[in-house]
N, C-alpha and C positions, 0 to 999 in steps of 0.2 A: 271282759266284758260282763264275762261268767259271776266276777265278784259283785261289779258296782250293779244296783239297782236304783231303779228311779224314786222319788218322792211321789207317791200316787196324786196327793194333788197338785202339785207341781207338775205332773204328767196331763193329769185333766184340764189346767189350766191351756197349758200349751196347745192339747188338741181342740179346745175350745177355740182358741186363737186360730188358728188354721183351718177349720171349719168355717168359722167364721167369715173366713176370706173370699166365700163362694160368693160373697154379695156384689151386687152391681155398683155399690158406694164408693166413689172415692174417697170420700173422707173415712169411710170404714176400714178402706185399704192402710189409708196412711197411719191411722193411728194405731191399725194391726202392724202395721210394718216400724214405728216406733216402739211399740212395746216390744217386739222379738229382738229389735234391735238393744232395747235397756237390758233383756234378758243376756243377752248375748254379752254385754259389756258386764254386768252384775252376779250372773251367776256363773263360777267357774268352771261346772260341767254340763254347761247348757250342751253342748255339742252331742254329751252322749244322751242325753235324751232326743235329739235328732238320729243320733244313729238308734237309738233303741226303737223308736218311731218307724225307720226306715225297714228295721232289722225283725222284730218281733209281732209290732203291731197290725198282724194281716188283716184285720176287719176297720182299719182305719186306712188302708193303703191308697185304694180309689180317692177317695175326697182330698185326705191329706196330702197326697204326696202331688196331685196338681195344681193342689194352692199353693204348696210351698217351692215354686219357681225361685222368690230372688233367696232363699236359704242354702240352695244346691252347691252353693262351692263350699260353703262350710259343713253340710252334710260330708260331703265325697271329704273333706279333711278327716272330720270326725271320723269317718270309717275307714281311713288310713292310719288312725294313732289308737283309737277306740276300741277298736274291734279286732279280736285275733284272726290271722292271716285265714286258719281254718273256716271260719265265718264269713271273711272276705269272698273265699271262693266256695261258698255255699248260700251264694246268694238266693232269695227266695222266688217264686214265679213273681214277675211286674203284670199289674193290669195293662190291658190293652192303652188307657187314656195316658199312661206315665208319658212324660214329654222325653224325648231322644236326648236333653242333657245330662241327665244324671245318670243315663242308663249307662253314655259315653264314658262317664268319669268311673262308675264301676266297672265296666270293662276296662280301663286302665289301671286299676286298683288290682282288677284279677289278675293283669300280665305284670306290675310290677313286684305283687307278692306273692305269684305264683311260679312263672317262668324264668324270673331272675333268680330264682333259688334252685330251680333245675327239677323240682318235685311236683308230683301229679297231683292233682284236685284228686281229692277223697271224702267226698260229699256224705255226709249223714243218709241221706235219702236224694234217691230217681227226682223229687221235688227239687230237691235242692241245684241239683245240675242242671235241671229243665231251667231254673232261674240261672244260673250263669249263662249256660249258652245264648237264653234269651237277651240279659245283656249286651253278651258280644254282637249279637245280629243285630241289636236296634245301634248300635256304635257303628258295625259294619256299614247298614243303610247310609249313613253320613260320614262314611269313609274315615272315622277318628282313629280308628286301633292301629292302622299301619302309620297314621299321620302323627300322635301324637306318644306314639309306644314303640317306635321302631327299633330303638337300641333294646327294649326287653322281648323282641321277639325273638332275638338271635336264637336264644337257648332251644326255639323249635326245632332248628337242625338236629339236637341231641333229643329231641322227645318224640318226634317224629315215628321213627325210627322202630321205638317200643311200641308206638300206636298201630302202625303197621303191621308189626309181627303177630300184634292180638288181633289182626281181622278175622283170621279164621274161627278162631275160639268165638267171636262174636257171631259169628253167622252163625253158629249151632246155640248161640245161649237160647235157654229158654226163657227168658224174660223179655216180653214186647218189647217194655220200656229202652232194656239195655239196647237192642237192635235198631229202636227207631232214635235213640240219642246218639248212636255210632254216626247212623246217616246222617244226622244233624250237624255234627262237628263235622266231618267230613265235607259237607256242602260249605260251611263256613269257612276251614282250612283252602278251600279253594280259590278264594279271593284272597287270602292273604300269604299263602304259602306255594303258589303254584310252581315255583323252579325245582322245589322240594318234592313236591308230590308227583311231577314228571316222571322220573325213573319209575317209581311205582305203581304208574297208571293203568298199565294191565292187571295187577292185583287188584289197584280199587276199581277198575271196569268189571272182573269177573266179581266182587264183593256185590256191585252195586246190582248187577243183574241178577244175583240171587234176592238181593233185598226188596227188588222189584215186583219180584213174582211172591212175595211174602204172603200168608194167608191174612195177616193182619192187614187191614187196608190204611191205619194210619202209619207203619211201617212203610208199606209201599208207597204212601203219598210222600214222605221224607226222601226216599229214595228217587223219587222222580223229581224231586227239585235237583237232586245231582245234574242230571242230564240238562236240564237248562240253565243250569251255572256252568255246566262243562262246556256249552257251546258258545261261551262268551269267553274262553282261554284259547290261547295261541295253539293249544297242543289237539285242541278239539277233532280235528280232521284225522289225526294217524290215532287218536286214543279210539274215535269212535267207527272209524270206517271198519276194523275186524268184527267188530261185534255189533253190528247192523244186522249181517244174517240172524242173530237172536233179538237182540233188542227189539225190531221192530214190529213183529209179533207180539212180544210182551208188552209193547206200548198199544195196541190196538186191542189187546185184552182188557187191560188195564182202562182204558178210553170207555167203555161201556160202564155204565151205570149198575150197582149192585141191588143185589132184590130189593134191599132195604130204604134205598135211594129212589127207586121206582115207586114202592107202596108210597113212601112222602109225597114223593111229584105229584102222583097222579091222584093223592087223596084233596090237594088242594081244588080239583076238577076241571073237566077238558073244559065246559061249556061255562064263562061267567060272563057273556054278553052282556048280560042286564047289569053288571058291576060297573061302578064308576073307575075308571085308571085312577092310582092312586101313586107318590113320589117312588115309593120302593117298588112298583111295578117295573119302573127303568131300572134296569140291575142285570150284571153280567150274563151271559147267555149260558155260564157252567155252575153247578152247585159247587160253595167253597171247598166242600171237603173233599170233591171228587179227585182220585188221580188224574183224570184226562184234564185237570186245570194246568198240571205242569206236563202231562205226555204231550199234550196236542191244541188245547185249548188255547194256547198261549198266539198260536198263528203267525210264528216269524221268531222262533227263538232261537235259531241259529242254523234250519236247513238252508240258507243259502248258500253256506260254505261248504256244500258237497256236492258233486257232478251228480247230473241227471242220470248217470248209470247206475245210480244207487235205488232211484225207483224201482229197478226189475227185481231189489231185494223181497219188497211187500205186495208183487203184482199178483200173487196167487192168494196170497192170503186174504188181499183186501177184497178181490173179486169175491172172494167166499163170503165174506161177511158182508159187501154190497147185496148180494143176494139172499140174504137170510132172510127169512119170515119174521124172525122176533125181533121187534121195534129196538129192544136196546144194542143189536147186535149191529143194526142197519143205522141206528143214529151214530154210534160211535164210527162208524168207517164213513158216511159222509163228515163228521168232524174231520176226522182225517184227511181225507181229501181237501178239505178247506185249509185246514193248518198246513199242508206242503205246498199251497198254492205258489207264494212268491220266490220260495228258493227253486224249486221245480218245476216250474211255469213250462221251462220250453219240454222237458221230459214227457210232462202232461200232455202236451198240445196234441200229438198223433190220436188221443184216447177222446178229447173234447170231443168232437163230431158226435160219439155216441153219448157221452156222459152228459153233455150238458139237457138233451132233452130227456134222457131218463131223470133228471135230477129234476126238472119242471115238472113232468108228471108227478115227482114225488111231491111236489108243493100240494098236491091233496091226501096227503097220507092219511088215515083215520087221527092217528096218535100226533097231540100239539107240538109235539119235542121232536118228532122227525119234520113236520113242519116247518118249524122255526130254525131250527139247526141246516134244512136245505136251503132255506130264504140267506142266512149267512153264508152259507157255500157259496150258491150263485154269486154274490157279491163280489168273493173275492175273485173270481174268475170274470168279471165287468169287462176287465181291459180286453180281453179276449174275445169277448161275446160283442165289443163294439169297437173292433178293428177295421179297418177301413177295407173295402172291399167283401166282408162277411156280410152275407145276404140277411137281411133285419126276420123277413120271414121266417126265416128257420130257425133264429134263436133269440134275438132283442125283443121280437113283437109277442111272442108265445110267453117271453118270460115276464115281459110288462103287464099280461094280462093276470098270469099267476099270482105275481107280488100284489097286484090291485084286489086279487080275492084273497089275497090274504090280509089287505088292509081293511076286510069286512068279518076278518075271521071270528068266530063265535069267541074265541080263545082269547086270553092278555099275550099268551105266548106268541101266538101266531099272528096278532093284529100289533104286533108292535107298533107298526106305523100309524096307528090310531090316533096313538098317543098325541096331545097337541104338540108338545115339544118338539116330537120327532117329525112331527107336520108342517111346523115352523121351518124346522133343518130342510124337510124336502122340499118345500116351494121353494125356499133362497139358493138350494145346489140347483133347482131346476133353472131359476133366473139366472144363475151364473153359468152354466150351461150352454141356453139357448139365447140368450143375451136379447138384441133388438127383435127376434122372431117373437119373441114374446109382446109385442107390443100392439098387436092388432088389437080392434077394440074390444070382439067377443072373448080373448083372453083377458082385458085389462079389468073390463066389468064382472068376470066369473072370480078376481084375486083381489083384486083394492079393495073394493068397497066391504066387502066381509072381514077382511083383515081388520080396518082402520073401524069397523063397527066394535068388532072385538075389545080394541086399542079402548074405545070412548068409553067400552064400558068397565073399566078397569080404572082403579084410583091409579092418580100418579105415583103413590109410593109402593104399588104393589110390584113383587118381583117379579110378577109372571109377566110383566112387560119387558121387560130385558130379551127373552129367547124371539118375542113379536117386534122388537125396534130393529132385531138381529137380521130377522124375514124382510122388514120394511128396504133395510138398507142396501140386501140384494135386489129387489124389486124398483128401488128408484133407479140403480145404476143399471141395471137392463133397458128399463122402460125409457129412458130419457125422458124428451118431451111428451112423451104420454103421460106420463106422470106429473105433468106440469100442473093440470086440475086440481091436485091433490098436494103440491107443493107447499103454499102458505100456509092452509091447516096444518099440514105437519109439523112445518117449520114456527108457528105460534103454539104448538102445543110441546113442540121441545124447548121453547123459551119457559113457556109456565112449569117444566117438569125442573128444569134449572131453576128458575126462581125457589119453586117449593125448598129442593136442595139446599140453597143457600140460605134460606131462611129458616131451616131446620139446624142446620151447618153453625148458625148464629146462637141457635138454644145447646145444641150437642157438639161440641167441637171436636172433641174427641175422637170422633168418625168419620174420618175425612174420604174415605175409601169409599164412603155411599157416593160421593160426589160425582165419582168418577164417569158412569155410563154413559148418560144423556149425550153429552159433549160430541161426541163420536158419530149419535145419529143426527147432530146437526151439520158437521162437515160432511158425512156420507150424502146428506140431503143437498147440501151447497155443490158437492161433486157433481152430481147429476141431473140438477137442475137448478143453475145457478141464473138465468138470465131473470128468471121470476122473483128472484130473491133480493137482487139490486135495489128495486125501490126499497125492497124491506130494510136491506140492510142500511139504510141512509138513514132509517130512524131507527138505526137498533143498537145507538151508541151505551145505551142499556146492557143488551147484550155483550158486547167487546167489555163494556166494565166488567161484567162477572167474569169474563174468562182474562181478563189483567188481574182481576184479583186474586183469580186460583195460579198463576205463575209463580206460585212459592215454592221452590224445591224441598222442602221439608216435606211436604206430601207428595211421595214421587208419583204415584198414581194420578192422582188429580192431575198434579204440574204438568203430567206427561200427557195427556188426553187435552190439556187446554192449549199446549206449543202446539201438538197434533192438527188441531182443529182450528187454531187461528191460520195454519201452514194449509191446509186444506182449501180453507175460503179465499187466501190469498190467491191460491195456483188459479181459482176460477172468474173472483172477481178482477185480479190485476190491479190497474195502477189506481182505483175506485178505491183502495185500502189506502191509500196513502195521507190523509187527516189524521189515522189512526198510528202510522208506524212509528212514529216516536217514541211514543208512549209504549210498544209494543217493544221495541227494542232494546230501552232500557233494561228492561225484565229480563230480557234474553241473553243481553251482554252479560249479565249477574250470573245467569246458568252457567251461561257455555266457559266463562273463565274460573269457573270452580273444577278442584280436582276429579276427577273422573269417581273415586271412590265414596264421594260425599253425594253427588247427584244420581250416581247412575248410568250403565252404558243407555239404556234406550231414552231418557231424558235427553240426553245429551247429544244423541242422533237427530231426534228430533227437532231440538232447538236449533240444529245446524240447517237442515233442511229448510227449517221455516225462516231462518235468516236470510236462505238464499232468494227463496221466494219472495222475501221481502225485498230484498235488492234488486231480483227483477223486476218485481210492479213499480217498485220506486226508488234506482240507484241513485238517484241525486240526494236522498234522505237518507240513505243509508252507509255509501261511500264515504263520506268525511270521517265516520266513527272506526272504517275499516282498520286503521292502523290498530287501535285498541283491541281489538278481538282477532286479527287475523291468525297469529298463532296456534292458540287452539281450536281457532274454528276450521281451520285446514287439516290439523293434526286428525279431528274429530272427521271430516270430507274424507280422510284417507281409507277411514273403516266402512263406510257407506257403500253399498253395492246400487251402483245403477241408479241414483237418483239424479235425472237431466235437469231440474228445475235446478236445485243447490247451485250445480255449476255455470247455467245461464246463467244465476244472478253472481257468480265469481264474474265472471266472462264482463259482466254490464259493469261492474265496480269498479274493477282492474280498470276500463278503459277510460274511466272519472279520473282514478285516483292511481296510477302505476306505483307511483312509488310507494303506497300503501305495504307491497308486497316484499321490499328488498330486503326487509328484515329477518323474513322467514322464508326466502327462496328455496332449498330444500325441501321444507313443505310443503309449496305450491307444487313442485314438481313429484313429488312424491304422492301428492293428492292427483293428479294430473295422472299419473302412471297406474295411478289403481282402478283405472276402467279397465277391464277385459275386453269387450268391445264397446268404444266411441260412437253412440246414436250419430247419423249423416249430417243432421242438422248441427251439431255441438263440434264437429268434430276440425270446422276451419277455424270456429272463432276460437278452442281453446289452442291453436297451432297457432293464431295469431299472438295469443297471449305470451306463450313459450318463444317467440323466436328473438332472438339476440341476445339474450341472455347468457354469460359465459357460464361455462359447465365443464363439467368432467365424465369421461366415457371409461369404461371397464373393456381395455382393449386387447384381444386376445390373436396373438399371430396365427393362430391356426383358421382363422376365421378369413383371413387376408390371403385370396392365392396366390400375390406374389411373396409370400413370406417376410415382408419388409419388419423391424420392430425399432420402437426408440431406443437410442441409445445414450449414455448418460454425455459426451464429448466427443471432439474430435478423433481421438487418441483411439476412442473404443470402436469407431468404424473405420480407423485406417492399418493399425497394427493387429498381431495376432496375439493371443486368441479373442476373436471378437466377441462382444459381451452386452447384453444389456436387458432392460425388461421387456419379456414377452408377454407374458400376463400381467394387466395391473391398472390401475386408475390415471390416465393423462388429460390433457387440457384439451378442451375442444370448445367451439361457438354452434349455438343450437341456429341451424339454417331453416330447419321447415319440419314442426311437426305432424306426423301420420302423413309422409310422402307418398302420394299416388292413392292416396283413399286409405292407407294400411294404419289404422290407430294403434296397433302395437309397436309402432316403430319412429323414431326419432330420427333425421338427419341432422348429421354435424360436419364441420370442419376440422380438422386436426389443428392444433395452433403450437403441438412441439417441432423444432425446426429440423432434429439431427436422426435420420433415419440409414438403416443398413440392413442387408441380408446376411446369410450365414458366412456368404461368399466374398463379404467387401464388397459389394456391388452398392453404392451410395444414392439417394435419394433427395433431391433437391428442392424442396416445396413450392418454390419460388417460379418454377419453370415450368411449362406444359411438356408432356401431359404428368408431371408430377403434381401440378394444383389439383387435378382430378383426382390425385391417388391419396388423397387428403380427404377426400370427401366420401363419407361410408354411412349406412344406415345403420343404427343401432336400437337391440329390444330396448323400453322403457326402461326395465330394470335395469339396466348398465348404463343410465345415464342418471348423474345428481349433480348437484351445485356443490360450488367448492366448499370442502370444509374450512369453517373457522379457524380449527385446531389442526395441529399435524395429526396423521390418518396413520392409527397402526393396524394393519389388517392380523387378521386368527394367525394367518400361517405364512410365512416366507420361505420358497423353495428353491434353493441353487440346483438348477441342472445342468449338468455339465454332460455333453452329448456330441455326436459325432456331425464336421462342419464341412464333410467334402462330399464327393458323390457317394450314390449310397447304391449297395449289392441288394437283386432282387431276391428275396429267403422264397422257397417253396410256404405258397399259403397251404397246402396242405397237410404240411408237415406241421408247420408253427402256429395255424390259425391265424385269424383275422386280424389278431394283436401282432403278429410278425415277430420278429425276432427283437431283443432286449435293446438290441443299437440302431434301431430303427425310427425314422420319424414316426409310423403308425404306431408303436409301441408305445413311444412319448405321449403320443395325442391319445391313445386310448385309456392313457394313465389320466392326463390333466382334461381332455373335454369330456371323456364319460364318467367318470369318477371325481377329480378334483371339483370342477366348478358344477356340475348337479348335485353335488353334495353341500358345498360351503357358500355358491355362489360368486359374487364380485367381492367377497371378504377372503381373497390369499391375495399373494402375489408373487409370481415366478422370475426368477434371474438368471438368465440362459447364458452358458460360454459354450460355445462352438469352437472343438478342437480335431487337429485332422493329425497330432503324431505326438510321440512322446515329450519334443521339444515344445509344443504349444502347453504342455501339462506343466513341463519344469518353469516356462514363464509366466506360470497363474499366481495371482499372490492373492492372500486372503484382505488386504488391506482395504483394497477398493472395493471388490466385491462385496466383502461383508457390511462396508458404509452403506451400501443400496438396500437390505434387509431391514424394514423395518418391524416386522411382525413378532408379534408374542410368542410364538414359536417358530424354530429356525430348523430345517432339514436340509441334508446335502443326499441329491441323486445322481450317480454318477452310470450312467446308460453307455457304457463301454465297455470292450472285451482286454482284460491284458494279457499277453502272450511273451513267449520265448522266442518264436521264432519271426517276427516281423514289426515293424512300426510303420503304420500309418498307409500299407500301400493299398491302392483304390480298387484293386479287385477283389479287397476284402476289407471292406467296408467296416468301422469300429473299432477296430484292432490298435493296440497300441503295445508300446513296451511295457512291462512288468511293472518295472524297476523307477519307472519317470511315473508310472499311474499312480502305485501307492505313496509315492515320497509326497506327491500333492494332495493325496486325499488326507494323511496324516498331519499335513499341515492345515488344511482348515479343521481337522477334528482338534490340532489343538487351539484354535480359535474359536471352540465352543460351537460349531456347525458339525451334529450329530449326523454319520452316515446312516441314512435308513435304505439305501438303495446302493446294491443290492443288500449290505451287512458292512458292519464295523470293520474297517481294514484288518485287523487281526484274523480274525474270523473267515474274512474273503478269502485272505493269502493262505492260507491252510487249506482251505478247501481245495483251489485250485491247482497249488501246489503238488495235491493228492500225499501228501507227507502223511497224513493220518490212516494210509493202508498197512506201509509196514509198522509205524508205530504202533497201531492198535491191534494188529491179525493174533497176537496171542490172548486176546481177550475173549471168553469162549461167548459171551453174551452178544457181541456184535456181529459173529457168524464171518469173519473176513477170510477169505481164502490165504494162504500164506504168501507173504511176498516180502522181497529184501528189497535192497538200493546199490547199485552201483556204480561207479563215479566215472565219468566222462574220461580222465586221464588214463585209468585203467582201461577200459573200452578202447581207447584209441594207442596204448601201447600194444597191445594183444587181444585183438577180440573173444579168438580163441579161448585163452586164458578167461577173462574175465567170463564168458559163458560157463566154462567150467566151474569157476568159482561161486556163480548165481547157483546153478545146480546144486550145489554140495550146500551153499547156504538155504536154501530152498528146504532139503533135507535135514537138517538141523532143526529151522523152527516148525516143520513138520513133526519132526518127534518130539520136541517141545510144547507144541500145541495139541497132538492123538499121541498121550501116552497109552500104555496098555491098559485093558479094561473096557467093561462095556458102555458107559458112558462117554469116553474121552475118545472112542477109537474114531479113525480116520474116515470120512463120510465116504458113500460108495461114488459120489460123484466127483471126488479128486482121487480114488484109488484108483493104481494100474498096475499092469505087471511089467517090469523092467524099466531101465531108466529112459532108453530111449523114444519108448510110447508115450510120454508124459510130454502131454501139451501146456503151453501158456501164454503169457501175454507180456510184451515189451511196451512200455506206455512212457511218456514224456508229460511231467508237468505242466498246467498251464495250457494242455492242448484244448480245442475246441471242435464238438462236432465228429468224435471220434476221430479226428485227424492226429498223426504220430499215434497212431495204437497198432501194435502187430501182432498178429497170431502168429504161434511158432510150435514145433514138435520136435524135442532133440537138442541138445548143444550144438550141432550145426547149424540150424535153422535159427535157434538165437543167437549165434556170434554174428550172422547177419544181420537180423534184425536190429542190432546194438549197435553196428556199424553204421546201417545205413542211417537210422536215427541221430546219430552223433555226429553225422558229418553232413545233416541239414543243413544248407546255407542259413544263414541269423540266428541261427538256435544259439540262446545263452546260460540254456540251463545247465548247472553242473553236475546232473548224475540223472541216471536212469531209471525207472522201477520196474522191477521182475515178478511176475504173482503168476503163483497157479492158475490153470484153467480149469473152471469149474464147469465141467458137460451140463448143460440145462437145455430144458424145452421151450421155456419162453423166459422173457424179462418180463417184470409186475413194477409197472411204475406207479407209485402212492404218491400223490399229491398229498401234502399236509398245509393247511393252511388255520393258523391261531389254534397249532398243539392238534389239529385233528384230520383226519383221513378224509378229504373230500369225495377223492374221485380216485379211481384207479385203472389203469390202461396197461392192455396185453399186446407184447411186440417183439420183434425178434429182427435179425439182422439174416436174408436168405440163405448167402453163400458168402462164403471167403475166399477171395482171389489168391495167383499163384505168391503174393508178395509177403501174403498174412494179412492184408485190408480188408474190412469187413465191408461187402457190399449190400444196396436193396433192403435199406430199414422199411419194415411194413408194419402197420398197427391193425389188431385183428379186437373183435368183441370176444366174451369169454367163452360162447357158444362156439366162434370159429375156432379158438384155440383150442378146446377140448377135441374139435376134430381134427384139425391140425398138426398137433404138437403131442396127443395123449393117444390118437390110434381111435380116439373114440370111447377111450376108458372112464366112463363119467367117473365112476368109482375114485379113481385115483385122484379127479381134477378135484371131484367133493373133497377128497381126502386133504389135498395139498392146498384149499382154497378154505377150507376149515382149520388145519393148522395152522394156517398163515395169517388170517382174519381174526381169528378168535385165540392163539395163541403166538405162535412164533413172530407175525407181521406186527402186530400188536405189542407183543414185547418188544420187537427190533425196534420200532418206532419209537417207542417209550425209551429206549436205553439210550438211542441217538440223540433224542432229547435233550436227554440229562446229561450225555457229552458237550452237546450245545452248549449247554450254561457254564460248562467249565472252559471255554473258550470264550465268551461273550454274555455278561449278567443281562442285557438288554433282552427286551421281546423279540420271539422270533415269527415275524409274519407269516413266513411261509419258506418251505423248503420241498424237494423232492427227494423219497427214498427208492431208490430202483436197486429191487430185488430178483436174483434169479432162481428160477424154478425149475426141478426135474422131478420125473417119475422114476423111482427106484426100482419099485415092484408095484405087485397090484396093491392097489387102496393105498398107498405110501409115498411119500413126497420132502425132498429135501429141498432150504431155500439156505442163499447166500447175501450178505450184501453186495451189491455191485458197485453203487454210484451214490455219492451226496451231491446233488445238485443245489446250487446258488437259487435265489429268491428270483434270478432272472431266468429258471427255466423254462425249455420249451413248453407250450401248452399241450399242444399234438394235436390240435384243431379242436379240442373241446370248449365249446363255446358259453360252455357257464361258468369257465374258471377266471377269465379275466375278471366280470365285475367280484368275485370273492375275494381272488388276489391283490387286485389294485385296493380295492375296500381296507382288506389287511392292512396294506402297505399304509395309506393315507391314515390310519388310528395311530399308527407307530408313530408317525410324523409328531404326534402332538403327545409324546413320553417323554419329552424332554424336560418338561417342568409339572408334566401332569394338566391334562383341560379342564377348564372348567365346567361346572354343571351345563350351564349352555351350550358350551361347543361341545361336550360329549353327549348331547342331545340331537344336535345337527348333525356330528359326524355319524354317530351310531344309529340315528333316526327310530330311537326308542327300542332297538334290539340290545338285548344285552350282549357285552366282546365275552368271548367263549375264551373258556378257561384252557392253557395249556395243560396237558397230563401231567401227571405228579412224575418224579422221577423215578420213582418203583412201581410204577402200575403200568397199567397197559393204556396204549394211544386210543384216544376215543376216534370213531371211527362214525360216520356218518352217511357209508355207502354200504348196499349189502353185496 
């Protein structure tokens, strides 16, 4: 661009053309556009002229850029190609009138020419940098930067660390402009890069605290906006809570007017009673350059996110400032009281009985600014003042007297209520609040005639009529029949205004929006005073003709108001509208059948309501046409909240023409189901409409107290294992809508014929009392019409679960979700996670097994054929073991061989195992093969372990014990060689072989069964023999491991790669046979007291070393190992660690156990939602969820990333 220079004559001509476009003449506009188009076609470097004007002609920017909207696309392209990237990143400051569209394009160019290359903008001047930020700010306001340039924003992850690293230098930079621009940039980045900024939030908060206290007010102003923006982010509470003790006093100080601002404000005069109010006198309460605009003036920028306890942080400072005699300090404190009212109302409640009277007294303060802000602050606590039971004489009456005195204030600031516009609003609000109480003759005479006189003095085209008409609307509704004497002249004046607007529209057709306002006034009068309007309406065909002429969707606002006006009049005059219905309906059908994006949602909804009202007033006229618009009309009614008239019209039309809805029954039921609470007068008619239709209901077995479920055929309910669809859509017939007056329910009769329970007990629908079992009440959301095409749910779950009698599990130990083999656990997953998340958009095929033989009979062909979902997942809520198979006293335990054979068959059929883990990983965990295999890996901290075959044990237990002791010594020597870094830990070190303790355990053991503690070879030989000769044990080997002395076990719950909870536990004692007894759970403080002899320093060292170094590294190492066993995501696992204090201030840790996804949650009730949420997300990992599914599943919450193999595991607990 530096080499190209414009021809001055050509440049002057372009500037002249763009300046001429300020003309209001359409002919001039067309001529200019034609001329510019010819330039673009004939002058090769015409874009360079436009780019030159944007970049270099600052003297022309305001008028030319505002006038050149049609050329924005060309200008952006020119900027991208003709202007060097350095120029793009140095955009000059833009005038305030410049539209957002070009700035959004400029922001996109900044991103594409800057972030894509990873180079930082290096503007030639601070002015240019400010222009770049202005472009980004404008685009951010419209949400365009992330939307249009999301790919280019990715390099921010590399650029942000550089910016954050420079914050300390920026804090000390001598240039106020640099500090201000850094603040401005960080505020912008809060919107587009909050995830990248969140880890550095403490650093940002510290920097912004310093900037908020900056001596330069412009820097403090930019910094104050940071707090307002931060309140809108998800990390607001965690980021701001630690800073509140410093931030609140700082904001309070910033909220006070500076000396310069005081002089400017007071120079306007405290008493201007003789001056007429001007439009600009109705302005915001806060000076626009004042940091208080962000520090507190917004009154609700996020304070609702904080606990009321936070109020204590500013009690002392706030009370001191309220008592200060200097008016700027007191004014800022009163402003702060108003700003915190919404979020801290409960916390402020104890102080309000003293504060409110004091504020009422302050209404008479000698300074107008204090009086004005006191009025506003009192209004913020009006809800508390007007609460039922509050004594009016104590608070409300003194407040009203004080506010009325301020209405006669000598200063404009204090008497804002004297302004006519606000007076109209006050009268209208009064009418809305007191309603019919205002209809007393003495009130009517004082209010209505003066307002009508004021209206009579105004011309029909005077814009001052708008607020006056709004006021009359509220009065007409409140006064009712008391407004009757004024109804006809008001109505005739409305007709006169409408006629004048249409006459003007004929002359100036390009300003349709000016026709929109009088119609609402007409229909508001009709709503309140329809009886005296009936004779007028009979002669008002001209008025209806005007309204019909306005039903043109090209002019949305005009058409919307016309449709609404016709609907309101129809609702009041009823059948009297019949002669006009056919003509009105033709126009409305053309609107309701058009796509929503063409006419807009408000127009569609008002048209739908008006059609319903016409159908109620004249169903014999509307019903014959119902079939032509029923579909889009019902679709629109579904989204309208609580419009009783429209649904009454639906009922009346369907009574006359029921076949009209047959082609759109799903929409009919969806529209009926959209009601949160059906009015009593509408419930019975809607129920009559719905009754008798064939439908489908979303059946969930857990809702049926008898535990029956539909099965696909006779074999499925007679043979074992029993299987069927326990959650999913089945056929039904609607018996009653809103049974017992409960409009949220639909009563149906199931039409499916084959039913069974887990025990094989069948249900015959044709016999009593089974006939009654077929009748159930369903929520409306779980009732639908049969789909025309085969339905495919988002998710099909194969659930293989226990089918026999269940063991009662210890709730204190397992928690409310119970053990993973229990019905309570399955219900916690399906009914408390899957259904609330997905709604009726999933299905469950359940298989009930009682032994390994049932698992062997389980074939994938029939079951997989029933799974219709877009995603498929298998969940096996069973315990594979080696010592029993399906015994009743240990429910859920099956032979491990049969279990894994069946799971592998389904995996080969394409059904991914999501609970607990893919078969190869799950088997490795349960067999505990990983302990002897990985004990030589230092980073995994596994005590030395070896494996001994059962044949060796049975041949000679003592020899087997001797071999194990020798093998452990060999492993120990290999693991802990000489040298400080590799020496044997103190928790394992003993003197003499007979003193060494160990653990003998069997793979596939549950709840510490088949785990024996021993000391020396003799006890080891006994333990090996006992384990090997246990009846029904099928394992081929026993694991023998060194015993690591410990003070407690730290159980770390890992969900989605993060440590989300920690539990301190232990077994209290070991019996004579070596079995561990009396499992207890304690909190950290109890663990310190009981297990570390109160040695807080040692506990702190252990916790710090484990949480910050060893435990995090240990979990990260195990997560990396999990990837070697299965590349699938790991929803959850529990890593149990042994901890022991070895000396003052030092501790050692060892891996104790890796527990599968079905781990005991140890009564921690916050865990089930997180664990089951992660499990549900993993069910969508087979092909990857769609964007819609991801939104539904994750509910806007970004899925947490697992820790990288080489780094620490992220922890969410302290």
